[in-house]
C-alpha positions as CSV (number, residue, x, y, z in Angstrom):
1,M,99.4,64.3,125.7
2,P,99.5,68.0,124.7
3,G,98.1,68.1,120.9
4,F,100.7,69.4,118.4
5,E,100.4,71.1,114.8
6,D,101.9,70.9,111.7
7,A,103.3,74.7,111.5
8,G,101.3,75.7,108.5
9,N,98.2,75.5,110.7
10,G,97.1,77.7,113.3
11,D,97.7,77.8,116.9
12,G,95.4,75.1,118.2
13,G,96.7,72.0,118.2
14,A,94.5,71.4,115.0
15,A,96.6,68.9,113.0
16,S,95.4,66.0,116.0
17,A,91.9,66.6,115.1
18,S,92.1,64.7,112.1
19,V,94.1,62.2,110.6
20,P,95.6,63.3,106.8
21,P,94.8,61.0,104.1
22,P,97.4,58.7,102.8
23,S,100.3,59.7,100.9
24,E,100.3,59.1,97.2
25,T,103.7,57.4,97.5
26,T,105.1,55.1,100.1
27,I,106.9,56.6,103.1
28,R,109.9,54.9,104.1
29,V,110.7,55.4,108.5
30,A,113.3,54.2,110.4
31,I,112.4,53.9,114.7
32,V,115.3,54.6,116.8
33,D,114.9,53.6,120.2
34,D,116.6,51.5,122.6
35,Q,113.2,50.3,124.1
36,A,112.1,47.1,122.1
37,M,108.6,47.6,122.8
38,V,108.4,51.8,121.6
39,R,110.0,49.6,118.5
40,Q,107.7,47.0,117.8
41,G,104.4,49.0,119.1
42,F,105.0,51.8,116.8
43,G,106.3,49.8,113.8
44,A,103.2,47.9,114.2
45,L,101.0,50.9,113.9
46,L,103.3,52.5,111.0
47,D,103.3,49.3,108.7
48,A,99.4,48.9,109.0
49,Q,99.2,52.4,107.2
50,S,98.5,51.5,103.3
51,D,101.5,54.2,102.6
52,M,104.0,53.5,105.0
53,Q,106.9,51.0,105.1
54,V,108.9,50.7,108.4
55,V,112.3,49.7,106.4
56,G,114.3,49.3,109.4
57,S,115.2,49.8,113.5
58,A,118.6,50.3,115.8
59,D,118.4,50.4,120.0
60,D,120.6,53.3,119.9
61,G,121.8,56.4,118.1
62,S,125.3,55.2,117.0
63,A,123.7,52.2,114.8
64,V,121.9,55.6,112.7
65,V,124.3,56.4,109.8
66,D,124.7,52.4,109.3
67,L,120.8,51.7,109.3
68,V,120.4,55.0,106.8
69,R,122.4,54.1,104.4
70,R,121.1,50.5,104.5
71,T,117.4,51.6,104.4
72,S,117.1,55.1,102.9
73,P,114.2,56.0,105.3
74,D,112.3,59.1,104.4
75,V,111.7,60.2,108.0
76,I,113.2,58.3,111.1
77,L,111.5,58.7,114.5
78,M,114.9,59.4,116.8
79,D,114.4,58.6,120.7
80,I,116.1,62.1,122.6
81,R,117.7,59.5,125.8
82,M,119.9,56.2,124.6
83,P,122.4,55.0,126.8
84,T,125.2,54.9,124.1
85,L,124.6,57.7,121.8
86,N,121.7,59.9,122.1
87,G,119.9,60.7,119.6
88,L,120.7,64.9,119.3
89,D,124.2,63.4,118.3
90,A,123.0,60.9,115.8
91,T,120.7,63.8,114.2
92,R,123.9,65.6,113.9
93,A,125.5,62.4,112.4
94,I,122.5,62.3,109.9
95,F,123.3,65.4,108.6
96,N,126.8,65.5,108.4
97,M,126.4,62.6,106.1
98,P,126.4,63.6,102.3
99,G,123.8,63.6,100.0
100,D,120.1,63.7,100.7
101,H,119.1,63.5,104.1
102,P,115.7,61.8,106.1
103,R,113.5,63.8,108.0
104,V,113.8,63.5,112.0
105,I,110.9,63.1,114.4
106,M,112.2,63.4,118.1
107,L,110.7,61.0,120.5
108,T,110.6,61.8,123.8
109,T,108.8,61.0,127.2
110,F,109.2,64.7,129.0
111,D,107.4,67.6,127.5
112,A,110.6,70.0,129.2
113,D,113.4,67.2,127.7
114,E,116.3,69.8,127.6
115,Y,117.7,68.3,124.6
116,V,114.6,69.5,122.2
117,F,115.8,72.7,121.4
118,S,119.1,71.5,120.7
119,A,117.2,68.8,118.4
120,L,116.3,71.0,116.7
121,R,119.0,73.1,116.0
122,A,120.6,69.9,114.5
123,G,118.2,69.6,112.1
124,A,115.1,67.8,113.5
125,S,112.2,68.8,112.0
126,G,109.7,68.2,115.2
127,F,109.5,66.2,118.2
128,L,106.6,63.8,120.0
129,L,105.9,62.8,123.0
130,K,106.2,59.2,123.3
131,D,102.6,58.6,125.0
132,A,101.0,60.4,121.5
133,T,97.8,58.8,120.4
134,A,98.2,56.8,116.9
135,E,96.6,59.4,115.1
136,D,98.9,62.0,116.7
137,M,102.0,59.3,115.5
138,I,100.4,59.1,111.8
139,T,99.9,62.7,111.5
140,A,103.2,63.3,112.2
141,V,105.2,61.1,109.6
142,R,102.7,62.4,106.8
143,V,103.3,65.9,108.0
144,V,107.2,65.8,108.1
145,A,107.4,63.0,104.7
146,G,105.2,65.8,103.4
147,G,107.6,68.5,103.9
148,E,106.4,70.5,106.5
149,S,107.8,71.1,110.1
150,L,106.1,69.8,113.1
151,L,105.3,71.8,116.6
152,A,104.2,71.3,119.9
153,P,102.8,74.4,120.5
154,S,102.5,73.6,124.5
155,V,105.8,72.6,124.5
156,T,108.3,73.7,121.6
157,R,107.9,77.0,121.6
158,R,108.6,76.9,125.9
159,L,111.8,75.7,125.2
160,I,113.0,77.4,121.9
161,A,112.1,80.9,124.4
162,E,114.2,79.1,127.3
163,Y,117.0,78.1,125.5
164,V,117.8,80.9,122.8
165,A,116.8,83.4,125.5
166,G,119.8,81.3,127.9
167,P,123.5,83.1,128.6
168,T,125.1,80.6,126.2
169,V,123.3,81.3,122.8
170,A,124.9,84.1,120.8
171,K,122.6,86.8,118.8
172,D,123.3,86.0,115.2
173,T,122.0,89.4,113.9
174,A,123.4,89.0,110.2
175,V,120.9,87.5,108.9
176,L,118.3,89.8,109.1
177,G,120.1,91.8,106.9
178,Q,119.6,89.8,104.1
179,L,116.1,89.7,104.1
180,T,113.6,92.7,103.4
181,D,111.3,94.6,105.9
182,R,108.5,92.5,104.8
183,E,109.9,89.2,105.2
184,I,111.3,90.2,108.5
185,D,107.4,90.8,109.2
186,V,106.9,87.5,108.1
187,M,109.3,85.9,109.9
188,T,108.2,87.4,113.0
189,L,104.9,85.7,112.6
190,V,105.7,82.8,111.9
191,A,108.2,82.5,114.6
192,K,105.5,83.4,116.9
193,G,103.4,80.3,116.0
194,H,101.1,82.1,113.3
195,A,99.9,80.2,110.2
196,N,100.2,81.7,106.7
197,A,96.5,82.7,106.9
198,E,97.1,84.7,110.0
199,V,100.2,86.0,109.0
200,A,98.6,86.9,105.8
201,E,95.3,88.9,107.8
202,Q,97.8,90.2,110.1
203,L,99.6,92.1,107.1
204,Y,97.4,92.9,104.8
205,L,98.3,90.2,102.4
206,A,97.6,87.2,100.1
207,E,98.2,83.7,101.2
208,Q,100.1,83.1,98.3
209,T,102.3,85.8,98.7
210,V,102.9,85.0,102.7
211,K,103.7,81.6,101.0
212,T,106.2,83.2,98.6
213,H,108.1,85.3,101.1
214,V,108.5,82.2,103.6
215,S,109.9,80.4,100.4
216,R,112.6,83.5,100.0
217,I,113.4,83.1,103.5
218,L,114.1,79.1,104.0
219,S,115.7,80.0,100.6
220,K,118.0,83.6,101.5
221,L,118.7,82.2,104.8
222,G,119.5,78.1,104.1
223,L,117.0,76.8,106.2
224,R,115.1,73.4,105.4
225,D,111.9,74.0,106.8
226,R,109.1,76.4,108.7
227,T,111.0,74.8,112.7
228,Q,113.9,76.7,111.3
229,I,112.5,79.7,110.8
230,V,111.5,79.8,114.2
231,V,115.3,79.0,115.6
232,A,116.8,81.6,113.5
233,A,114.2,84.4,114.3
234,Y,115.1,83.9,118.1
235,E,118.6,83.4,117.4
236,S,119.0,86.7,115.5
237,G,117.2,88.1,118.5
238,L,114.1,88.8,115.9
239,V,111.7,87.5,118.6
240,V,112.3,87.5,122.3
241,A,111.7,85.3,124.3
242,G,108.3,85.4,126.4
243,S,107.3,88.5,123.5
């Protein structure tokens, strides 16, 4: 599969090169997929990790809300294509629930799935192809559970550019008025896939200063993570497809 990256890393898919160390706390994982073999295979892999526990599974998105209420997962691996309720609508249902929400990793078979951009807008923290290596899967869960977003450079950025540039997406330029000029500079570079260190180098800032700007952007715009910064940058017209 194409490599993926923690959105805090560089542009070369470096996150797939090594598996992050186990979390100090147990990560509760739920798996939603209509294929029993996928649920069992992923479940066995993740359950074997010292810092992970598979707390439940479902074979359709229509069971997601009940699954979340019963098991309180930290991370959900969510298939995009399911027969009764797809992963996109199931993700929306999760984020319409009151209280804290689990983080969602979308699973897809194809690298051009038309649902992926909409899933990111609905609240997903990223996605993986189903033929991901064991190391990629473990890394994905740890990265997302740790509060970061998960982007596949060869897939996600192309999809974001394609769908936000489409005629059905209205540009929301008003959000930019909430940001300072420097925050706009940082948001632009983040949306183009640059890590904090790269942003710092290009803007002649300390890396910690960049992290502070990113935190302020998230707070001002009411965003959850860096994935949503990317989406917001395209939706606002700050970054144009192909630029």
